[in-house]
C-alpha positions as CSV (number, residue, x, y, z in Angstrom):
1,X,-11.1,18.7,-26.4
2,X,-10.5,18.2,-30.0
3,X,-10.3,15.0,-30.5
4,X,-7.9,15.5,-33.6
5,X,-5.8,18.0,-32.2
6,X,-5.4,15.4,-28.2
7,X,-4.0,13.2,-31.6
8,X,-1.5,16.0,-33.0
9,X,-0.4,16.7,-29.7
10,X,0.5,13.5,-28.1
11,X,2.2,12.9,-31.8
12,X,3.5,15.8,-30.7
13,X,4.9,14.4,-27.1
14,X,6.1,11.5,-28.9
15,X,8.7,13.3,-31.2
16,X,10.4,15.0,-27.4
17,X,9.9,11.5,-25.5
18,X,7.6,11.7,-23.9
19,X,5.8,8.9,-24.0
20,X,3.8,8.6,-21.2
21,X,2.6,12.1,-21.9
22,X,1.5,10.8,-25.4
23,X,0.0,8.0,-24.0
24,X,-2.4,10.2,-21.3
25,X,-3.4,12.3,-24.7
26,X,-4.3,9.5,-26.9
27,X,-6.5,7.5,-24.2
28,X,-8.3,10.4,-23.7
29,X,-8.7,10.7,-27.6
30,X,-9.6,6.9,-27.9
31,X,-11.9,7.7,-25.1
32,X,-13.6,10.5,-26.2
33,X,-14.6,8.8,-29.3
34,X,-13.9,5.6,-29.8
35,X,-14.9,5.8,-33.5
36,X,-11.4,8.1,-34.8
37,X,-9.4,4.9,-35.9
38,X,-6.8,7.8,-36.1
39,X,-6.5,8.0,-32.5
40,X,-7.1,3.8,-32.5
41,X,-3.8,3.2,-35.1
42,X,-1.4,6.5,-33.0
43,X,-2.2,4.9,-29.8
44,X,-1.1,1.2,-30.7
45,X,2.4,2.7,-33.1
46,X,3.7,4.0,-29.7
47,X,3.0,0.6,-28.1
48,X,4.6,-0.9,-30.8
49,X,7.3,2.2,-31.2
50,X,8.5,0.7,-26.9
51,X,9.0,-2.9,-28.4
52,X,5.4,-3.2,-26.4
53,X,4.3,-5.5,-29.0
54,X,1.2,-7.7,-27.1
55,X,-0.3,-4.3,-26.0
56,X,-0.1,-2.7,-29.3
57,X,-1.8,-6.0,-30.1
58,X,-4.9,-5.5,-28.2
59,X,-5.3,-1.1,-29.4
60,X,-5.1,-2.6,-32.7
61,X,-8.2,-5.1,-32.1
62,X,-9.4,-2.6,-30.1
63,X,-9.4,-0.3,-32.3
64,X,-10.6,-2.1,-35.4
65,X,-13.8,-3.5,-33.5
66,X,-14.7,0.4,-32.8
67,X,-13.6,1.5,-36.9
68,X,-13.8,-1.3,-38.6
69,X,-13.1,0.0,-41.8
70,X,-10.0,2.7,-41.2
71,X,-8.2,0.8,-43.7
72,X,-4.8,2.3,-42.3
73,X,-5.2,0.4,-38.8
74,X,-5.2,-2.9,-41.0
75,X,-1.8,-1.7,-42.5
76,X,-0.5,-0.7,-39.7
77,X,-1.5,-3.2,-37.9
78,X,-0.1,-6.0,-40.3
79,X,2.9,-3.8,-41.2
80,X,3.6,-4.8,-37.4
81,X,3.2,-8.0,-37.8
82,X,5.8,-8.8,-40.8
83,X,7.8,-6.9,-38.9
84,X,8.2,-9.2,-36.4
85,X,7.9,-11.8,-39.1
86,X,4.6,-13.0,-39.1
87,X,3.8,-12.9,-43.2
88,X,0.2,-15.2,-42.5
89,X,-1.3,-12.7,-39.9
90,X,-0.2,-9.9,-41.9
91,X,-1.8,-11.5,-45.4
92,X,-4.7,-11.9,-43.0
93,X,-4.8,-8.3,-42.0
94,X,-4.2,-6.9,-45.3
95,X,-7.0,-8.7,-46.6
96,X,-9.5,-8.0,-44.2
97,X,-8.0,-3.9,-44.0
98,X,-9.4,-4.9,-48.0
99,X,-12.6,-5.7,-47.2
100,X,-12.9,-2.9,-45.2
101,X,-11.3,-0.1,-47.1
102,X,-10.8,-1.6,-50.7
103,X,-9.9,2.2,-52.1
104,X,-7.4,2.8,-49.3
105,X,-4.0,2.2,-52.3
106,X,-1.6,2.3,-49.4
107,X,-2.9,-1.3,-48.2
108,X,-2.4,-2.5,-51.8
109,X,0.7,-0.6,-51.8
110,X,2.1,-1.9,-47.7
111,X,1.0,-5.8,-49.1
112,X,2.4,-5.8,-52.5
113,X,5.8,-4.3,-50.3
114,X,5.8,-6.4,-48.5
115,X,5.5,-10.2,-50.4
116,X,7.9,-8.3,-52.9
117,X,10.5,-8.3,-50.2
118,X,9.5,-12.1,-50.0
119,X,10.3,-13.0,-53.6
120,X,6.8,-14.2,-54.2
121,X,6.1,-13.1,-57.7
122,X,2.6,-15.3,-58.0
123,X,0.5,-13.2,-55.0
124,X,2.3,-9.8,-56.1
125,X,0.9,-10.7,-60.3
126,X,-3.0,-10.9,-58.4
127,X,-2.5,-7.8,-55.8
128,X,-2.1,-5.8,-59.0
129,X,-4.2,-7.5,-61.5
130,X,-6.9,-7.0,-58.3
131,X,-5.5,-3.2,-57.8
132,X,-6.2,-2.2,-61.9
133,X,-9.8,-4.0,-61.2
134,X,-10.3,-1.6,-58.8
135,X,-8.7,1.6,-59.6
136,X,-8.7,1.8,-63.1
137,X,-12.7,2.8,-63.2
138,X,-12.8,4.8,-59.8
139,X,-11.1,7.6,-61.3
140,X,-13.4,10.2,-60.2
141,X,-14.7,9.7,-57.3
142,X,-10.8,9.4,-56.4
143,X,-10.2,12.6,-57.4
144,X,-12.7,14.0,-55.2
145,X,-11.1,11.9,-52.4
146,X,-7.8,13.9,-53.2
147,X,-9.4,16.9,-53.0
148,X,-11.4,16.6,-49.5
149,X,-8.2,14.9,-48.4
150,X,-6.0,18.0,-49.5
151,X,-9.1,20.1,-47.1
152,X,-8.2,18.1,-44.1
153,X,-4.6,18.1,-44.3
154,X,-4.5,22.2,-44.2
155,X,-7.2,22.1,-41.8
156,X,-4.7,19.5,-39.5
157,X,-1.6,22.0,-40.3
158,X,-3.9,25.0,-39.2
159,X,-4.3,23.0,-35.8
160,X,-1.3,22.0,-35.0
161,X,0.2,25.5,-35.6
162,X,-2.5,27.5,-32.8
163,X,-0.9,24.7,-30.6
164,X,2.0,25.2,-31.2
165,X,2.0,29.2,-31.4
166,X,4.4,29.1,-35.0
167,X,4.3,29.4,-38.7
168,X,6.0,26.2,-39.7
169,X,6.5,22.6,-38.2
170,X,8.2,19.9,-39.8
171,X,5.2,17.6,-39.7
172,X,4.0,16.2,-43.0
173,X,0.0,15.7,-42.4
174,X,-1.7,12.7,-43.9
175,X,-4.5,12.5,-46.3
176,X,-7.1,12.5,-43.1
177,X,-6.0,15.3,-41.4
178,X,-3.9,13.6,-38.7
179,X,0.4,14.3,-37.8
180,X,2.1,11.8,-39.3
181,X,5.6,11.1,-37.9
182,X,7.7,10.6,-40.7
183,X,10.2,7.8,-41.3
184,X,8.6,5.7,-38.7
185,X,7.9,2.0,-39.2
186,X,4.1,2.0,-39.0
187,X,1.8,4.7,-40.5
188,X,-1.1,6.2,-38.4
189,X,-2.4,8.0,-41.3
190,X,-0.9,7.6,-44.2
191,X,-1.8,7.3,-47.9
192,X,0.8,7.7,-50.7
193,X,3.4,10.1,-49.9
194,X,0.3,11.9,-48.4
195,X,0.4,8.7,-46.5
196,X,4.3,8.1,-44.7
197,X,4.3,5.5,-42.9
198,X,4.6,7.3,-39.6
199,X,2.8,7.9,-36.4
200,X,0.1,8.7,-38.6
201,X,-3.1,10.1,-37.1
202,X,-4.9,9.7,-39.8
């Protein structure tokens, strides 16, 4: 079984409220490919949604150990900690994420959103300066990444439709080709609106 399909299937099970089945599927995904960051992110977010915060932390930590350069893992983990009121831990995670995946723009976006909620203007100004310096010089790279992301998105959509046997779905697909449920508090996959904080399976 393909790890991407297992992840997509798990998201569908979450959508129907079948958390036990979703966990079985996502556990199979991380066993088949421990380096697949989107599956780890999805796994942790499933636990977070069930308010199993300590277990979600352990899964995030395992995911980071196995997929240390997957920015959405840090982002979703940091957002969870911020949601628990643990802002210093969230900052540490955002910073580690930026160190390991500096071109994951949504790390900066989520980090800035947190600081904005805290009315931390000095931190916002520093983040803005860092983001401008980093992204303004890499237009060509970002354009290439966006083209590749669209190819992944289309592949994921076709795969999910094959599973469901239908011509359309109400899901959004993030830039890494994983499925995200729109409107969740943390994302497994996300980027731009291409990354809409959800069970993202980036």
